[in-house]
C-alpha positions as CSV (number, residue, x, y, z in Angstrom):
1,M,6.6,30.0,10.1
2,G,3.1,28.8,11.0
3,W,1.7,25.3,11.4
4,Q,1.0,23.5,8.2
5,A,-1.3,20.5,7.7
6,V,0.4,17.4,6.2
7,K,-1.4,15.7,3.4
8,V,0.4,12.7,2.0
9,A,-0.2,10.2,-0.8
10,V,1.0,6.8,0.2
11,D,2.7,4.3,-1.9
12,T,1.8,0.6,-1.7
13,N,5.0,-0.2,0.2
14,I,4.0,2.1,3.0
15,L,0.7,0.2,3.3
16,L,2.5,-3.1,3.1
17,R,5.0,-2.3,5.8
18,A,2.3,-1.1,8.1
19,A,0.2,-4.2,7.6
20,A,2.8,-7.0,7.2
21,R,5.3,-5.6,9.8
22,D,8.0,-7.7,8.1
23,D,10.7,-5.0,8.4
24,L,10.4,-3.5,11.9
25,R,12.2,-0.3,11.1
26,Q,10.1,0.4,8.0
27,A,7.0,-0.8,9.8
28,R,7.6,1.8,12.6
29,S,8.2,4.5,10.1
30,A,5.1,3.7,8.1
31,A,2.9,3.5,11.2
32,H,4.3,6.8,12.4
33,L,3.5,8.4,9.1
34,L,0.0,7.0,9.0
35,R,-0.6,8.3,12.6
36,S,1.0,11.7,12.2
37,A,-0.3,12.8,8.8
38,D,-3.4,15.0,8.9
39,Q,-4.7,13.5,5.7
40,I,-3.7,10.3,3.9
41,V,-4.5,10.0,0.2
42,I,-4.8,6.4,-0.8
43,P,-4.8,5.9,-4.5
44,L,-6.9,3.0,-5.8
45,V,-3.9,1.5,-7.6
46,A,-2.0,1.3,-4.3
47,L,-4.9,-0.6,-2.8
48,C,-5.1,-3.0,-5.8
49,E,-1.3,-3.6,-5.5
50,F,-1.7,-4.0,-1.7
51,V,-4.3,-6.7,-2.1
52,W,-2.3,-8.5,-4.8
53,V,0.9,-8.6,-2.7
54,M,-0.8,-9.5,0.5
55,R,-2.7,-12.4,-1.1
56,S,0.0,-13.7,-3.5
57,G,3.2,-12.7,-1.8
58,Y,2.4,-12.9,1.8
59,R,-0.4,-15.6,1.4
60,R,-2.7,-13.7,3.7
61,P,-6.4,-14.8,3.7
62,A,-8.9,-12.5,2.0
63,P,-10.8,-11.7,5.2
64,E,-7.6,-10.4,6.8
65,V,-6.7,-8.3,3.8
66,A,-10.2,-6.9,3.6
67,N,-10.1,-6.0,7.3
68,S,-6.7,-4.2,6.7
69,I,-8.3,-2.2,3.9
70,R,-11.4,-1.3,6.0
71,S,-9.1,-0.1,8.8
72,L,-7.2,2.1,6.4
73,V,-10.1,3.6,4.6
74,N,-12.4,4.0,7.7
75,S,-9.9,6.4,9.3
76,A,-11.2,10.0,9.3
77,K,-7.8,10.9,7.8
78,A,-8.3,8.7,4.7
79,I,-9.0,10.3,1.4
80,V,-10.0,7.6,-1.0
81,D,-12.6,6.8,-3.7
82,R,-14.9,5.1,-1.2
83,S,-17.4,3.7,-3.7
84,S,-14.7,2.0,-5.7
85,V,-13.1,0.6,-2.6
86,Q,-16.5,-0.7,-1.5
87,A,-17.0,-2.4,-4.9
88,G,-13.5,-4.0,-4.6
89,L,-14.3,-5.2,-1.1
90,E,-17.6,-6.7,-2.2
91,M,-15.6,-8.8,-4.8
92,L,-12.9,-9.7,-2.3
93,D,-15.5,-10.7,0.3
94,A,-17.3,-12.9,-2.4
95,G,-14.1,-14.7,-3.2
96,G,-13.0,-12.7,-6.2
97,D,-10.3,-10.2,-7.0
98,F,-10.4,-6.7,-5.4
99,A,-9.1,-5.1,-8.6
100,D,-11.9,-6.6,-10.7
101,G,-14.5,-5.0,-8.5
102,V,-12.7,-1.7,-8.7
103,I,-12.3,-1.9,-12.5
104,A,-16.0,-2.9,-13.0
105,H,-17.2,0.0,-10.7
106,Q,-15.0,2.6,-12.3
107,G,-15.9,1.4,-15.8
108,V,-19.6,2.1,-15.1
109,W,-18.7,5.4,-13.5
110,L,-16.8,6.3,-16.7
111,G,-19.9,5.4,-18.8
112,A,-19.4,1.7,-19.7
113,D,-22.5,-0.4,-20.2
114,E,-20.9,-3.6,-19.0
115,F,-17.7,-5.2,-17.7
116,V,-16.1,-7.6,-20.2
117,S,-13.4,-10.1,-19.3
118,F,-11.9,-13.5,-20.0
119,D,-12.0,-14.1,-16.2
120,K,-15.0,-16.5,-15.7
121,Q,-15.0,-16.1,-11.9
122,A,-15.0,-12.2,-12.1
123,V,-18.0,-12.3,-14.5
124,K,-19.9,-14.8,-12.4
125,L,-19.4,-12.8,-9.2
126,L,-20.3,-9.5,-10.8
127,K,-23.5,-11.0,-12.3
128,A,-24.3,-12.5,-8.8
129,Q,-24.1,-8.9,-7.5
130,G,-26.6,-7.8,-10.1
131,K,-24.0,-6.0,-12.3
132,R,-23.8,-6.3,-16.1
133,A,-20.8,-8.5,-17.0
134,R,-20.0,-10.6,-20.0
135,L,-17.5,-13.3,-20.6
136,L,-15.4,-12.9,-23.8
137,S,-14.4,-16.1,-25.4
């Protein structure tokens, strides 16, 4: 049997264990997987969950979380929707929610004219970035 490339899609908990290192056995397993896989598919929903858990559960500061994401997606092994991740990181760096940036970006990609939300901060930050956003009241 010949050599076969390993391409894995990672769940949020793999990303969390590798970043948080709160369970040493799982952290080692996650790190080994991320090092040994030939390609790592990182779904956007996993990154959105990752940010939410790191910020709300682990109380990690936004810059630390953003750096973790950048480290993950900047790997040559990473397969990810880079433009959506960049939009999420722009929101996170501006003090907003990563997921709102991803949602707004993907909405436009899917043909939406504007982002609409009840979230005042999200709308304000998107408008500051020159994007079409409207607050629904």
